[in-house]
Each structure stands twice: as structure tokens, then as C-alpha cells.
C-alpha positions as CSV (number, residue, x, y, z in Angstrom):
1,M,-39.5,-19.0,-21.6
2,K,-38.9,-15.4,-20.0
3,Y,-37.9,-16.7,-16.4
4,I,-35.2,-19.4,-18.4
5,L,-33.7,-16.3,-20.3
6,I,-33.6,-14.4,-16.9
7,V,-31.7,-17.6,-15.0
8,I,-29.3,-18.0,-17.5
9,V,-28.4,-14.2,-18.2
10,S,-28.3,-14.5,-13.8
11,I,-26.1,-17.1,-14.0
12,T,-23.8,-15.7,-16.7
13,L,-23.7,-12.6,-15.2
14,L,-22.3,-14.2,-11.3
15,S,-20.1,-16.4,-12.9
16,L,-18.1,-13.3,-14.8
17,S,-18.7,-11.1,-11.5
18,A,-16.8,-13.8,-9.4
19,C,-13.7,-14.1,-10.8
20,T,-10.6,-13.2,-9.4
21,A,-7.1,-13.1,-11.0
22,Y,-3.6,-12.1,-9.2
23,V,-0.8,-10.5,-10.7
24,F,1.5,-12.5,-8.0
25,N,0.6,-14.6,-5.0
26,H,3.9,-14.3,-3.6
27,P,7.4,-12.1,-3.8
28,M,8.9,-13.1,-6.9
29,T,12.9,-12.6,-6.7
30,I,15.1,-12.6,-9.4
31,S,18.7,-11.9,-7.8
32,T,22.1,-11.4,-9.0
33,K,23.8,-12.2,-5.9
34,S,26.9,-13.7,-7.5
35,D,30.0,-13.1,-9.1
36,P,29.2,-10.7,-11.7
37,V,28.3,-8.7,-8.2
38,K,31.9,-8.7,-7.5
39,N,32.5,-6.0,-10.6
40,F,29.4,-3.5,-9.2
41,Q,29.4,-1.0,-6.6
42,P,26.2,-0.5,-5.1
43,I,24.6,3.0,-4.2
44,G,21.4,2.4,-3.3
45,T,18.0,1.1,-3.4
46,I,15.5,2.4,-6.0
47,K,11.9,0.8,-6.6
48,T,9.2,1.5,-9.2
49,T,5.3,0.6,-9.6
50,S,3.3,-0.4,-12.7
51,C,-0.5,-1.0,-13.0
52,N,-2.6,-2.8,-15.2
53,Y,-6.2,-2.6,-15.6
54,L,-9.3,-3.9,-16.7
55,F,-12.5,-2.2,-17.9
56,V,-15.4,-4.4,-19.1
57,L,-13.5,-7.2,-20.3
58,I,-11.3,-4.6,-22.1
59,P,-7.6,-5.2,-20.6
60,I,-5.4,-2.1,-20.5
61,V,-1.7,-3.5,-19.8
62,S,1.6,-2.2,-19.9
63,D,4.6,-3.8,-21.3
64,P,6.6,-5.8,-18.6
65,R,9.8,-5.3,-20.4
66,D,9.2,-1.8,-19.1
67,I,9.3,-2.6,-15.5
68,Y,13.8,-2.8,-15.9
69,D,13.6,0.2,-18.2
70,N,11.9,2.3,-15.4
71,L,14.3,0.9,-12.5
72,L,17.0,1.8,-14.9
73,A,15.6,5.2,-15.1
74,E,15.9,5.5,-11.3
75,A,19.2,4.3,-11.3
76,K,20.4,6.9,-13.4
77,K,19.0,9.7,-11.4
78,A,21.1,8.0,-8.6
79,G,24.0,8.1,-10.3
80,G,24.7,4.7,-11.3
81,D,24.8,2.8,-14.5
82,T,22.6,-0.3,-14.1
83,V,20.0,-2.8,-11.4
84,I,21.0,-5.6,-9.6
85,D,19.0,-8.0,-7.3
86,V,15.5,-6.9,-8.8
87,Q,12.3,-7.9,-6.7
88,V,9.2,-7.9,-8.5
89,Q,6.0,-8.3,-6.2
90,G,2.5,-7.5,-5.6
91,T,1.2,-4.5,-4.2
92,D,-2.1,-3.8,-2.2
93,D,-3.4,-1.3,-4.3
94,S,-5.2,-3.2,-6.5
95,F,-9.2,-3.8,-6.6
96,F,-12.0,-5.0,-8.3
97,W,-15.4,-3.7,-8.9
98,I,-18.3,-5.8,-9.8
99,F,-20.2,-2.8,-11.3
100,P,-19.3,-1.1,-13.5
101,P,-16.4,-4.2,-13.9
102,I,-13.2,-2.1,-13.1
103,A,-10.4,-3.5,-12.1
104,R,-6.5,-2.5,-11.1
105,F,-3.8,-4.9,-10.6
106,C,-0.4,-3.7,-9.4
107,F,2.7,-4.7,-8.7
108,E,6.1,-3.0,-7.1
109,A,9.8,-3.5,-8.4
110,N,12.6,-2.6,-5.9
111,G,16.3,-3.1,-6.6
112,T,19.8,-1.9,-6.3
113,A,21.3,0.5,-8.2
114,A,25.1,0.0,-9.0
115,R,27.9,1.5,-10.8
116,Y,30.7,-0.7,-12.8
117,K,33.7,-0.9,-10.9
């Protein structure tokens, strides 16, 4: 009976520790390279990074809507009114430790700061 319990606990721990979850497997692009871009004057490239964490099966996740707000704040620092040509992709800063079970999944958003014409 004792050995069966050890085997069940071992299999459970191994199956939980072998899981991998990626935020983004490939770069994802949300582009505004169409007619509305004619109304903007590009200023420069801006970027921001955001990370999500997992600590002993407790996720600490940032609001995904904040990524655009952070890009907009960077655009305003550069003298722009808006952000165009946004690209979001995973970074190499992500990691996963088996013991203690801690993980970090980071992604980076790049865009172009622009001013209304």
C-alpha cells in the first residue's frame, strides 16, 4: 500500500512538473498600415515589456490591456499622440523552475509613436 501511494505521488509530481506553456510561439502583428496611417506623422519606435508569473500554481497575470496603455505613455514621452504598427512577441527572458515551481513568461510590444497631422 505504501509503494502504491509513492508511485501515485511520483507520477503526479512528474506530470505536473513537465508542463510547458508558451505565451507566444511566433511573433504576432497587429498592423495599421492602411488608409488611417495617412493621417499620422511617425515620430519614432517605442517598446515596452510585460511579464506574467506563476508561483506554486498561483498565476500572477498582468492585464493585457495595459500593454497598449504603456505604449501610449511611451509615445507621449516621445511627443506623440498615438501608437501605430503594434507588434507583440515573446521574449527570451522567460523561465521555468521545477523546484520550487516558479515560472515567468514575458512578452514585448513594439510600435511607432505618431502625431495627428
